C-alpha positions as CSV (number, residue, x, y, z in Angstrom):
1,M,4.3,-3.1,121.6
2,F,5.7,-2.7,118.1
3,S,3.4,-2.6,115.1
4,S,3.6,-5.3,112.4
5,N,4.4,-2.5,109.8
6,W,7.3,-1.4,112.0
7,L,8.8,-4.8,112.3
8,L,8.3,-5.6,108.6
9,I,10.1,-2.4,107.6
10,H,13.0,-2.9,109.9
11,F,13.3,-6.6,108.9
12,C,13.5,-5.5,105.2
13,L,16.1,-3.0,106.1
14,I,18.2,-5.6,107.8
15,I,18.0,-8.1,104.9
16,N,18.9,-5.2,102.4
17,C,22.0,-4.4,104.3
18,L,23.0,-8.0,104.5
19,L,22.6,-8.4,100.9
20,A,24.3,-5.3,100.0
21,N,27.4,-6.4,102.2
22,S,27.6,-10.1,101.6
23,T,30.9,-11.3,100.4
24,S,31.4,-12.7,96.9
25,D,31.5,-16.4,96.0
26,E,34.2,-15.7,93.4
27,I,37.8,-16.2,94.0
28,S,39.5,-14.2,96.6
29,Y,42.6,-13.2,94.7
30,Y,44.8,-14.4,91.8
31,V,48.4,-15.4,92.9
32,P,50.6,-12.7,90.9
33,S,53.3,-15.1,90.0
34,E,50.8,-17.3,88.2
35,G,50.3,-14.5,85.7
36,G,53.6,-13.2,85.3
37,G,53.8,-10.9,88.2
38,T,55.5,-11.0,91.6
39,S,54.7,-10.5,95.2
40,L,57.5,-8.0,95.5
41,N,56.8,-4.6,94.3
42,R,59.3,-2.2,92.6
43,A,60.4,0.4,95.1
44,T,63.5,1.6,93.6
45,I,65.1,2.3,90.0
46,S,67.5,-0.5,90.5
47,G,64.7,-3.0,90.9
48,L,64.7,-3.7,94.6
49,G,61.1,-4.2,96.1
50,E,59.1,-4.5,99.1
51,P,56.6,-7.4,99.9
52,L,53.1,-7.4,99.1
53,N,52.4,-8.9,102.6
54,V,48.8,-8.3,103.1
55,I,45.9,-8.9,100.7
56,I,42.3,-7.6,101.2
57,S,40.3,-10.5,99.8
58,A,37.8,-9.9,96.8
59,K,35.4,-11.8,99.1
60,S,35.2,-8.9,101.3
61,S,32.1,-6.5,101.2
62,P,32.2,-4.7,97.9
63,E,32.4,-1.3,99.4
64,I,35.6,-2.3,101.1
65,L,37.3,-2.7,97.7
66,T,36.7,0.8,96.6
67,N,39.0,3.7,97.0
68,S,36.5,5.4,99.6
69,G,35.9,2.1,101.3
70,I,39.4,1.1,101.8
71,Q,40.0,4.5,103.1
72,N,37.1,4.5,105.8
73,F,38.4,1.0,106.8
74,A,41.9,2.1,107.1
75,K,40.8,5.0,109.5
76,S,39.1,2.5,111.6
77,I,42.4,0.7,112.4
78,G,44.4,3.8,112.9
79,F,45.6,4.9,109.4
80,S,44.7,8.1,107.4
81,Q,45.6,9.6,104.0
82,E,49.0,11.4,103.7
83,C,49.6,14.7,105.6
84,L,47.4,17.3,104.0
85,G,47.0,15.0,100.9
86,L,50.5,15.6,99.8
87,H,52.8,12.9,98.5
88,R,56.5,13.3,98.5
89,G,58.9,10.8,96.8
90,E,58.6,8.3,93.9
91,L,55.6,6.2,93.6
92,Q,56.1,2.5,94.0
93,K,55.0,0.1,91.4
94,A,53.5,-3.4,91.4
95,N,52.7,-6.2,88.9
96,L,49.9,-8.2,90.1
97,G,49.9,-10.6,87.1
98,D,46.6,-9.4,85.9
99,G,47.6,-8.2,82.6
100,N,48.1,-4.4,83.6
101,G,51.8,-4.9,83.9
102,W,53.9,-2.5,86.3
103,V,51.4,0.2,87.6
104,N,51.8,2.8,90.2
105,E,50.4,2.4,93.7
106,T,46.8,3.7,94.1
107,K,47.3,5.4,97.4
108,L,49.3,5.5,100.6
109,F,48.1,5.5,104.1
110,R,50.1,6.4,107.1
111,Q,49.6,5.8,110.9
112,D,47.6,8.4,112.5
113,F,48.4,8.0,116.2
114,G,44.6,8.5,117.1
115,D,43.6,11.4,114.9
116,P,42.4,10.8,111.4
117,F,42.9,14.4,110.2
118,L,46.3,15.6,111.2
119,G,47.8,12.5,112.8
120,S,49.5,11.3,109.5
121,C,51.7,14.4,109.7
122,L,53.0,13.3,113.0
123,E,54.1,9.8,111.2
124,T,55.8,11.8,108.4
125,F,57.9,13.4,111.0
126,I,58.6,10.6,113.5
127,G,58.0,7.5,111.6
128,G,55.5,4.7,112.2
129,N,53.5,2.1,110.3
130,H,52.2,2.7,106.7
131,F,50.9,0.9,103.7
132,R,50.4,1.5,100.0
133,F,47.8,-0.6,98.0
134,W,47.2,-1.7,94.5
135,R,44.0,-3.2,92.8
136,Q,44.2,-6.5,91.0
137,N,41.6,-5.7,88.1
138,G,43.5,-6.4,84.8
139,T,41.6,-8.5,82.0
140,K,43.9,-11.6,82.7
141,A,42.9,-11.7,86.6
142,S,40.3,-9.4,87.6
143,S,39.6,-10.5,91.0
144,G,39.2,-6.9,92.4
145,A,41.4,-7.8,95.4
146,L,43.7,-5.2,97.0
147,F,47.4,-5.9,97.5
148,L,49.0,-4.0,100.3
149,S,52.8,-3.5,101.1
150,V,52.8,-2.7,104.8
151,S,55.9,-1.7,106.7
152,Q,57.3,0.1,109.8
153,E,59.6,3.1,109.0
154,E,61.9,5.3,110.5
155,D,61.6,9.0,111.1
156,L,62.3,11.8,108.7
157,N,65.8,12.2,110.0
158,H,66.5,8.6,108.6
159,S,64.8,9.4,105.4
160,H,61.9,6.9,106.1
161,T,64.1,3.8,105.7
162,I,62.4,0.6,107.0
163,V,63.2,-0.2,110.6
164,P,64.9,-3.7,111.3
165,N,62.3,-6.5,110.8
166,G,59.9,-3.7,109.7
167,Y,58.1,-5.5,106.9
168,N,57.1,-8.2,109.4
169,L,56.3,-5.8,112.0
170,G,54.3,-3.5,109.9
171,R,52.1,-6.3,108.6
172,D,51.6,-7.8,112.1
173,R,50.7,-4.5,113.7
174,L,48.1,-3.7,111.0
175,V,46.7,-7.0,111.4
176,A,46.5,-6.8,115.1
177,N,44.7,-3.4,114.8
178,A,42.2,-4.9,112.5
179,T,41.3,-8.0,114.6
180,T,41.5,-6.7,118.3
181,G,37.6,-6.8,118.5
182,N,35.5,-5.1,115.7
183,T,36.8,-1.8,114.4
184,A,34.6,1.3,113.4
185,F,34.8,4.7,111.8
186,G,32.0,7.2,111.5
187,N,28.9,5.2,111.3
188,R,30.4,1.9,109.9
189,K,31.7,-1.1,111.6
190,Y,34.0,-3.9,110.2
191,F,34.5,-7.5,111.0
192,T,37.7,-9.1,109.9
193,R,38.8,-12.7,109.3
194,V,42.4,-13.5,108.8
195,E,44.3,-16.2,106.9
196,Y,47.9,-16.9,106.7
197,V,49.3,-17.9,103.3
198,D,52.9,-19.3,102.7
199,G,54.5,-19.8,99.1
200,M,53.7,-16.5,97.6
201,L,56.9,-14.6,99.0
202,P,60.2,-16.3,99.3
203,A,61.5,-15.7,102.9
204,G,64.7,-13.7,103.3
205,N,66.1,-10.5,101.7
206,V,67.0,-11.3,98.2
207,G,65.8,-8.4,96.0
208,V,64.1,-6.7,99.1
209,N,64.5,-3.1,99.6
210,H,67.1,-2.0,102.3
211,G,68.1,-5.6,102.5
212,I,65.7,-6.5,105.4
213,S,64.7,-10.0,105.7
214,Q,60.9,-10.9,105.9
215,D,59.4,-14.3,106.8
216,G,57.5,-14.7,103.4
217,K,54.2,-14.9,105.2
218,V,51.1,-13.1,103.3
219,V,48.0,-12.3,105.4
220,V,44.6,-12.5,103.6
221,L,41.9,-10.3,105.3
222,T,38.3,-10.8,104.5
223,I,36.5,-7.8,105.8
224,T,32.6,-7.5,106.2
225,A,31.2,-4.1,106.7
226,G,28.3,-4.2,109.1
227,P,25.1,-2.3,109.4
228,R,25.3,1.4,109.6
229,F,24.7,3.0,112.8
230,L,23.9,6.4,114.2
231,P,27.0,7.9,116.0
232,S,26.6,9.0,119.6
233,K,28.9,11.3,121.5
234,N,30.6,8.1,123.1
235,R,30.6,6.1,119.8
236,G,33.0,8.4,118.1
237,I,35.2,8.0,115.0
238,S,36.8,4.6,115.9
239,R,38.4,2.7,118.6
240,F,41.6,4.5,117.9
241,T,40.1,8.0,118.0
242,Q,37.6,8.1,121.0
243,T,38.9,11.4,122.2
244,N,38.9,14.7,120.3
245,F,42.4,15.6,118.9
246,K,43.9,18.7,120.2
247,P,46.6,20.6,118.1
248,I,48.6,21.3,121.4
249,N,48.9,17.6,121.9
250,F,50.2,17.0,118.4
251,L,52.8,19.9,118.8
252,T,53.9,18.6,122.2
253,R,54.5,15.0,120.9
254,L,56.3,16.6,117.9
255,I,58.6,18.8,119.8
256,A,59.3,16.0,122.5
257,R,60.3,13.5,119.7
258,W,62.7,16.0,118.1
259,L,64.5,17.3,121.3
């Protein structure tokens, strides 16, 4: 039998966790165009842009909206920081209508193919899904929501151009990863709710980088971080990383791709 003190302590821990991770009653996000912004970022010097096609709602658990929080969540759905932490190429900009004007992307994450340490290096060579994000935190519209530009890209030989239908594909694959059951990384579980929004992006390819059409749909994710748990040998890093990564597997896949 459990003692009353033991039950009281654990009850308090559960309540504290729920309060710490409860979602906000504030607005989920502000529509960029209402503040003079746009839901197309600026990807090229000529002004062509890529759709901000996923929003992580400000009603998500507060930790999700931090840089470390979004990184941990990204790893739970099969994305990791860039290969060896190195970034090549120009930074893309976005204007979220929050008063900050055009600002550089905060960070970019690449598909990691099941390994959160070196897997994004494979994506750099063979292509795959990736996303960059911006935070809506200016004085005109400080929601704290994260705006993501998600797309499926070609391999290094094709200079990482976007695959046909790559904006829709990238968005839908990210959403599928986030919503196929609960996701986890390390000792954190995540529960994700999805809403599709029309009207923020005009459908088509006008002004879109690479001239690739997209359907104009924006997905809003509300992510709740569950209670922390103690990892076990079978409760590994995430459902995408249940097996230990071996460098030889990485090299084999890389060589096979380039033969």
